[in-house]
BALOBA-1460 file (C-alpha; in Angstrom, 3 decimals):
// residues 235
<rec num="1" residu="x" x="42.913" y="-89.389" z="-192.324"/>
<rec num="2" residu="x" x="41.074" y="-89.294" z="-195.573"/>
<rec num="3" residu="x" x="37.909" y="-91.319" z="-195.711"/>
<rec num="4" residu="x" x="35.740" y="-92.405" z="-198.674"/>
<rec num="5" residu="x" x="32.512" y="-94.339" z="-198.492"/>
<rec num="6" residu="x" x="31.411" y="-97.262" z="-200.513"/>
<rec num="7" residu="x" x="27.793" y="-97.920" z="-200.984"/>
<rec num="8" residu="x" x="27.814" y="-101.579" z="-200.389"/>
<rec num="9" residu="x" x="25.580" y="-104.345" z="-201.358"/>
<rec num="10" residu="x" x="27.504" y="-106.687" z="-199.376"/>
<rec num="11" residu="x" x="31.299" y="-107.155" z="-199.389"/>
<rec num="12" residu="x" x="32.733" y="-110.006" z="-197.463"/>
<rec num="13" residu="x" x="36.365" y="-111.124" z="-197.787"/>
<rec num="14" residu="x" x="37.864" y="-114.362" z="-196.520"/>
<rec num="15" residu="x" x="41.187" y="-115.380" z="-195.062"/>
<rec num="16" residu="x" x="44.365" y="-114.620" z="-196.964"/>
<rec num="17" residu="x" x="44.062" y="-116.694" z="-200.111"/>
<rec num="18" residu="x" x="45.619" y="-116.767" z="-203.564"/>
<rec num="19" residu="x" x="45.195" y="-113.408" z="-205.343"/>
<rec num="20" residu="x" x="45.355" y="-113.455" z="-209.164"/>
<rec num="21" residu="x" x="45.602" y="-110.022" z="-210.838"/>
<rec num="22" residu="x" x="45.757" y="-108.571" z="-214.284"/>
<rec num="23" residu="x" x="46.140" y="-105.120" z="-215.610"/>
<rec num="24" residu="x" x="45.750" y="-103.525" z="-218.952"/>
<rec num="25" residu="x" x="48.650" y="-101.138" z="-218.148"/>
<rec num="26" residu="x" x="52.238" y="-101.714" z="-217.071"/>
<rec num="27" residu="x" x="52.127" y="-99.026" z="-214.439"/>
<rec num="28" residu="x" x="53.993" y="-100.125" z="-211.301"/>
<rec num="29" residu="x" x="51.590" y="-100.963" z="-208.469"/>
<rec num="30" residu="x" x="52.319" y="-98.619" z="-205.605"/>
<rec num="31" residu="x" x="49.244" y="-98.378" z="-203.311"/>
<rec num="32" residu="x" x="48.415" y="-101.269" z="-201.001"/>
<rec num="33" residu="x" x="44.805" y="-101.922" z="-200.113"/>
<rec num="34" residu="x" x="43.855" y="-104.303" z="-197.274"/>
<rec num="35" residu="x" x="40.405" y="-105.576" z="-196.153"/>
<rec num="36" residu="x" x="38.789" y="-106.079" z="-192.866"/>
<rec num="37" residu="x" x="35.139" y="-106.913" z="-191.918"/>
<rec num="38" residu="x" x="33.304" y="-105.272" z="-189.072"/>
<rec num="39" residu="x" x="29.735" y="-106.251" z="-188.139"/>
<rec num="40" residu="x" x="27.459" y="-103.480" z="-186.727"/>
<rec num="41" residu="x" x="23.906" y="-102.647" z="-185.565"/>
<rec num="42" residu="x" x="22.783" y="-106.159" z="-184.511"/>
<rec num="43" residu="x" x="19.337" y="-105.034" z="-183.320"/>
<rec num="44" residu="x" x="16.719" y="-103.517" z="-185.469"/>
<rec num="45" residu="x" x="13.221" y="-102.164" z="-184.774"/>
<rec num="46" residu="x" x="10.234" y="-104.171" z="-186.242"/>
<rec num="47" residu="x" x="7.289" y="-101.833" z="-186.270"/>
<rec num="48" residu="x" x="3.644" y="-102.116" z="-187.358"/>
<rec num="49" residu="x" x="4.451" y="-99.685" z="-190.107"/>
<rec num="50" residu="x" x="7.352" y="-100.701" z="-192.326"/>
<rec num="51" residu="x" x="8.569" y="-96.992" z="-192.203"/>
<rec num="52" residu="x" x="9.500" y="-97.618" z="-188.551"/>
<rec num="53" residu="x" x="11.480" y="-100.850" z="-189.152"/>
<rec num="54" residu="x" x="15.124" y="-101.425" z="-189.581"/>
<rec num="55" residu="x" x="16.049" y="-98.604" z="-187.134"/>
<rec num="56" residu="x" x="18.834" y="-99.179" z="-184.623"/>
<rec num="57" residu="x" x="17.419" y="-99.834" z="-181.112"/>
<rec num="58" residu="x" x="18.560" y="-101.309" z="-177.867"/>
<rec num="59" residu="x" x="19.350" y="-105.069" z="-177.777"/>
<rec num="60" residu="x" x="16.159" y="-107.212" z="-177.193"/>
<rec num="61" residu="x" x="13.842" y="-104.237" z="-176.933"/>
<rec num="62" residu="x" x="10.163" y="-104.845" z="-177.460"/>
<rec num="63" residu="x" x="9.270" y="-104.798" z="-181.151"/>
<rec num="64" residu="x" x="12.761" y="-105.611" z="-182.308"/>
<rec num="65" residu="x" x="14.894" y="-108.364" z="-183.768"/>
<rec num="66" residu="x" x="18.405" y="-108.957" z="-182.461"/>
<rec num="67" residu="x" x="20.748" y="-111.018" z="-184.714"/>
<rec num="68" residu="x" x="23.081" y="-113.134" z="-182.514"/>
<rec num="69" residu="x" x="25.039" y="-115.352" z="-184.987"/>
<rec num="70" residu="x" x="25.693" y="-115.795" z="-188.698"/>
<rec num="71" residu="x" x="28.166" y="-116.731" z="-191.401"/>
<rec num="72" residu="x" x="28.615" y="-116.543" z="-195.175"/>
<rec num="73" residu="x" x="30.245" y="-118.706" z="-197.835"/>
<rec num="74" residu="x" x="32.172" y="-116.617" z="-200.418"/>
<rec num="75" residu="x" x="33.381" y="-118.339" z="-203.656"/>
<rec num="76" residu="x" x="34.789" y="-115.335" z="-205.622"/>
<rec num="77" residu="x" x="35.505" y="-111.666" z="-205.194"/>
<rec num="78" residu="x" x="36.331" y="-109.406" z="-208.178"/>
<rec num="79" residu="x" x="37.826" y="-105.911" z="-207.847"/>
<rec num="80" residu="x" x="37.893" y="-103.596" z="-210.866"/>
<rec num="81" residu="x" x="38.989" y="-99.886" z="-211.036"/>
<rec num="82" residu="x" x="39.889" y="-97.654" z="-213.916"/>
<rec num="83" residu="x" x="40.792" y="-94.038" z="-214.857"/>
<rec num="84" residu="x" x="41.820" y="-92.451" z="-218.162"/>
<rec num="85" residu="x" x="45.240" y="-94.130" z="-218.043"/>
<rec num="86" residu="x" x="44.856" y="-97.673" z="-216.526"/>
<rec num="87" residu="x" x="42.223" y="-100.317" z="-215.908"/>
<rec num="88" residu="x" x="42.985" y="-102.875" z="-213.272"/>
<rec num="89" residu="x" x="41.262" y="-106.069" z="-212.328"/>
<rec num="90" residu="x" x="41.954" y="-108.446" z="-209.372"/>
<rec num="91" residu="x" x="40.277" y="-111.847" z="-208.969"/>
<rec num="92" residu="x" x="40.116" y="-113.794" z="-205.695"/>
<rec num="93" residu="x" x="38.845" y="-117.352" z="-206.085"/>
<rec num="94" residu="x" x="38.661" y="-119.769" z="-203.188"/>
<rec num="95" residu="x" x="35.763" y="-120.865" z="-201.007"/>
<rec num="96" residu="x" x="35.904" y="-119.280" z="-197.517"/>
<rec num="97" residu="x" x="33.535" y="-119.198" z="-194.607"/>
<rec num="98" residu="x" x="33.176" y="-115.971" z="-192.658"/>
<rec num="99" residu="x" x="31.821" y="-115.443" z="-189.220"/>
<rec num="100" residu="x" x="29.727" y="-112.228" z="-189.622"/>
<rec num="101" residu="x" x="29.875" y="-111.541" z="-185.816"/>
<rec num="102" residu="x" x="33.563" y="-111.017" z="-185.238"/>
<rec num="103" residu="x" x="35.864" y="-108.211" z="-186.310"/>
<rec num="104" residu="x" x="38.070" y="-109.953" z="-188.750"/>
<rec num="105" residu="x" x="41.773" y="-109.797" z="-189.019"/>
<rec num="106" residu="x" x="43.280" y="-108.368" z="-192.231"/>
<rec num="107" residu="x" x="41.752" y="-110.685" z="-194.835"/>
<rec num="108" residu="x" x="44.014" y="-110.067" z="-197.850"/>
<rec num="109" residu="x" x="45.509" y="-107.109" z="-199.739"/>
<rec num="110" residu="x" x="46.143" y="-105.919" z="-203.346"/>
<rec num="111" residu="x" x="48.498" y="-103.391" z="-204.952"/>
<rec num="112" residu="x" x="46.923" y="-100.594" z="-207.014"/>
<rec num="113" residu="x" x="48.812" y="-98.237" z="-209.353"/>
<rec num="114" residu="x" x="48.941" y="-94.595" z="-208.309"/>
<rec num="115" residu="x" x="46.054" y="-92.471" z="-209.684"/>
<rec num="116" residu="x" x="42.577" y="-91.138" z="-209.140"/>
<rec num="117" residu="x" x="40.026" y="-93.785" z="-210.156"/>
<rec num="118" residu="x" x="36.591" y="-92.484" z="-211.230"/>
<rec num="119" residu="x" x="35.140" y="-95.964" z="-211.441"/>
<rec num="120" residu="x" x="35.494" y="-98.717" z="-208.846"/>
<rec num="121" residu="x" x="33.538" y="-101.846" z="-208.712"/>
<rec num="122" residu="x" x="33.440" y="-104.942" z="-206.407"/>
<rec num="123" residu="x" x="31.631" y="-108.160" z="-207.160"/>
<rec num="124" residu="x" x="30.969" y="-110.832" z="-204.605"/>
<rec num="125" residu="x" x="29.603" y="-114.234" z="-205.300"/>
<rec num="126" residu="x" x="27.725" y="-116.126" z="-202.615"/>
<rec num="127" residu="x" x="27.539" y="-119.816" z="-203.693"/>
<rec num="128" residu="x" x="26.042" y="-123.099" z="-202.560"/>
<rec num="129" residu="x" x="28.416" y="-126.000" z="-202.105"/>
<rec num="130" residu="x" x="28.213" y="-129.633" z="-201.174"/>
<rec num="131" residu="x" x="30.028" y="-129.215" z="-197.867"/>
<rec num="132" residu="x" x="28.743" y="-125.792" z="-196.876"/>
<rec num="133" residu="x" x="25.388" y="-125.623" z="-198.688"/>
<rec num="134" residu="x" x="23.932" y="-122.343" z="-197.296"/>
<rec num="135" residu="x" x="25.658" y="-119.202" z="-198.661"/>
<rec num="136" residu="x" x="24.317" y="-116.990" z="-195.917"/>
<rec num="137" residu="x" x="22.968" y="-117.756" z="-192.532"/>
<rec num="138" residu="x" x="21.698" y="-115.337" z="-189.803"/>
<rec num="139" residu="x" x="20.053" y="-116.349" z="-186.472"/>
<rec num="140" residu="x" x="18.501" y="-114.176" z="-183.863"/>
<rec num="141" residu="x" x="15.613" y="-113.348" z="-181.563"/>
<rec num="142" residu="x" x="12.435" y="-111.544" z="-182.396"/>
<rec num="143" residu="x" x="10.817" y="-109.755" z="-179.443"/>
<rec num="144" residu="x" x="7.176" y="-108.948" z="-179.949"/>
<rec num="145" residu="x" x="5.565" y="-105.713" z="-178.693"/>
<rec num="146" residu="x" x="4.250" y="-107.717" z="-175.777"/>
<rec num="147" residu="x" x="7.757" y="-108.825" z="-174.851"/>
<rec num="148" residu="x" x="7.358" y="-112.450" z="-175.980"/>
<rec num="149" residu="x" x="10.497" y="-113.786" z="-177.608"/>
<rec num="150" residu="x" x="10.517" y="-115.965" z="-180.756"/>
<rec num="151" residu="x" x="13.748" y="-117.388" z="-182.407"/>
<rec num="152" residu="x" x="14.288" y="-116.445" z="-186.020"/>
<rec num="153" residu="x" x="16.584" y="-118.161" z="-188.483"/>
<rec num="154" residu="x" x="17.313" y="-116.805" z="-192.042"/>
<rec num="155" residu="x" x="18.795" y="-119.113" z="-194.569"/>
<rec num="156" residu="x" x="19.674" y="-117.520" z="-197.914"/>
<rec num="157" residu="x" x="19.914" y="-120.730" z="-199.811"/>
<rec num="158" residu="x" x="20.652" y="-119.700" z="-203.389"/>
<rec num="159" residu="x" x="23.584" y="-118.361" z="-205.453"/>
<rec num="160" residu="x" x="23.799" y="-114.556" z="-205.569"/>
<rec num="161" residu="x" x="26.147" y="-111.929" z="-206.987"/>
<rec num="162" residu="x" x="26.394" y="-108.583" z="-205.067"/>
<rec num="163" residu="x" x="27.897" y="-105.470" z="-206.716"/>
<rec num="164" residu="x" x="29.554" y="-102.591" z="-205.018"/>
<rec num="165" residu="x" x="30.382" y="-99.294" z="-206.787"/>
<rec num="166" residu="x" x="32.370" y="-96.172" z="-205.782"/>
<rec num="167" residu="x" x="33.903" y="-93.145" z="-207.403"/>
<rec num="168" residu="x" x="36.972" y="-91.032" z="-206.973"/>
<rec num="169" residu="x" x="39.353" y="-93.489" z="-205.305"/>
<rec num="170" residu="x" x="42.628" y="-91.627" z="-204.875"/>
<rec num="171" residu="x" x="45.792" y="-93.859" z="-204.585"/>
<rec num="172" residu="x" x="49.306" y="-92.658" z="-203.944"/>
<rec num="173" residu="x" x="52.485" y="-94.306" z="-203.072"/>
<rec num="174" residu="x" x="52.843" y="-92.664" z="-199.640"/>
<rec num="175" residu="x" x="49.959" y="-94.323" z="-198.029"/>
<rec num="176" residu="x" x="48.458" y="-97.807" z="-197.420"/>
<rec num="177" residu="x" x="44.731" y="-98.186" z="-197.456"/>
<rec num="178" residu="x" x="42.168" y="-100.071" z="-195.337"/>
<rec num="179" residu="x" x="38.775" y="-101.091" z="-196.505"/>
<rec num="180" residu="x" x="36.789" y="-101.450" z="-193.289"/>
<rec num="181" residu="x" x="33.606" y="-103.271" z="-194.472"/>
<rec num="182" residu="x" x="30.720" y="-102.568" z="-192.130"/>
<rec num="183" residu="x" x="27.809" y="-105.044" z="-192.197"/>
<rec num="184" residu="x" x="24.775" y="-103.028" z="-190.904"/>
<rec num="185" residu="x" x="22.630" y="-105.937" z="-189.911"/>
<rec num="186" residu="x" x="19.687" y="-103.742" z="-188.950"/>
<rec num="187" residu="x" x="19.002" y="-103.003" z="-192.600"/>
<rec num="188" residu="x" x="17.837" y="-106.606" z="-193.134"/>
<rec num="189" residu="x" x="14.635" y="-105.572" z="-191.475"/>
<rec num="190" residu="x" x="13.956" y="-102.682" z="-193.909"/>
<rec num="191" residu="x" x="10.355" y="-103.071" z="-195.147"/>
<rec num="192" residu="x" x="9.596" y="-105.868" z="-192.748"/>
<rec num="193" residu="x" x="6.524" y="-105.254" z="-190.326"/>
<rec num="194" residu="x" x="5.653" y="-106.762" z="-187.147"/>
<rec num="195" residu="x" x="2.642" y="-108.456" z="-188.758"/>
<rec num="196" residu="x" x="5.121" y="-110.260" z="-191.144"/>
<rec num="197" residu="x" x="6.934" y="-111.825" z="-188.259"/>
<rec num="198" residu="x" x="3.863" y="-112.259" z="-185.973"/>
<rec num="199" residu="x" x="1.921" y="-114.159" z="-188.690"/>
<rec num="200" residu="x" x="4.937" y="-116.167" z="-190.023"/>
<rec num="201" residu="x" x="4.757" y="-119.900" z="-190.008"/>
<rec num="202" residu="x" x="6.752" y="-121.536" z="-187.134"/>
<rec num="203" residu="x" x="8.826" y="-124.705" z="-187.149"/>
<rec num="204" residu="x" x="9.204" y="-126.200" z="-183.612"/>
<rec num="205" residu="x" x="8.630" y="-122.678" z="-182.326"/>
<rec num="206" residu="x" x="11.068" y="-120.968" z="-184.598"/>
<rec num="207" residu="x" x="10.409" y="-118.619" z="-187.524"/>
<rec num="208" residu="x" x="12.531" y="-120.165" z="-190.239"/>
<rec num="209" residu="x" x="12.951" y="-117.844" z="-193.307"/>
<rec num="210" residu="x" x="14.195" y="-119.469" z="-196.462"/>
<rec num="211" residu="x" x="13.124" y="-120.137" z="-200.071"/>
<rec num="212" residu="x" x="11.052" y="-123.067" z="-198.759"/>
<rec num="213" residu="x" x="9.624" y="-121.432" z="-195.663"/>
<rec num="214" residu="x" x="7.999" y="-118.069" z="-195.187"/>
<rec num="215" residu="x" x="8.726" y="-117.080" z="-198.773"/>
<rec num="216" residu="x" x="7.258" y="-113.562" z="-198.494"/>
<rec num="217" residu="x" x="9.644" y="-112.777" z="-195.654"/>
<rec num="218" residu="x" x="12.524" y="-114.440" z="-197.449"/>
<rec num="219" residu="x" x="12.007" y="-112.166" z="-200.530"/>
<rec num="220" residu="x" x="11.916" y="-109.163" z="-198.353"/>
<rec num="221" residu="x" x="15.199" y="-109.910" z="-196.676"/>
<rec num="222" residu="x" x="16.719" y="-110.900" z="-199.992"/>
<rec num="223" residu="x" x="15.703" y="-107.525" z="-201.423"/>
<rec num="224" residu="x" x="17.978" y="-105.826" z="-198.708"/>
<rec num="225" residu="x" x="21.118" y="-107.734" z="-199.704"/>
<rec num="226" residu="x" x="22.279" y="-104.845" z="-201.872"/>
<rec num="227" residu="x" x="21.666" y="-102.256" z="-199.046"/>
<rec num="228" residu="x" x="22.812" y="-103.779" z="-195.779"/>
<rec num="229" residu="x" x="26.410" y="-102.614" z="-195.702"/>
<rec num="230" residu="x" x="28.932" y="-99.913" z="-196.469"/>
<rec num="231" residu="x" x="32.800" y="-99.571" z="-196.441"/>
<rec num="232" residu="x" x="34.828" y="-96.872" z="-194.875"/>
<rec num="233" residu="x" x="37.929" y="-96.584" z="-197.064"/>
<rec num="234" residu="x" x="40.815" y="-94.982" z="-195.089"/>
<rec num="235" residu="x" x="44.417" y="-94.207" z="-195.569"/>
């Protein structure tokens, strides 16, 4: 099995929905690419020195944060790829809500013309809506060095576009492809120190992180949005 790795900002694909495509070439589409989401690394270290934070540790260890639930609202996903013969673009538009803590079923597929693509780009839009206002939500439990546990809730409450790029995607008609998107939730704690969480303002005993609460922490987690995932691309 041939595997390629996408460096992911964050890619999240919803239930099977209408896929609109356009191509600047009439080449017959011959390689099928399907998508599946897989969460990983729910527990991260939270150290006094940020260099020691974001590492994978045992669930509910002292000096750690364990994420226990979360979801995301996706409004649009664009897929673009090109080589010296063809440029293809696929657009997925429809609001979907994704549970980030379950391995998803196959969430959709596209057909790609044969070829080696030296430029691949995915764009994902997180968007606020009137019915599902928070684009990204994560909840978990922070365990201090002393063992005391404090609930944590992260609400990413603004619109955001995440880009993913890859190179040398080889497509041929003899194989179907699976993009297994891994959400490495431990990476949200990169550059977050124990003093950040210990000193955070609490609301009814919970550390609420949003654009309106604990803004410094919010900006640190936001900065990790383009580094918290990757994608194994298998045939």
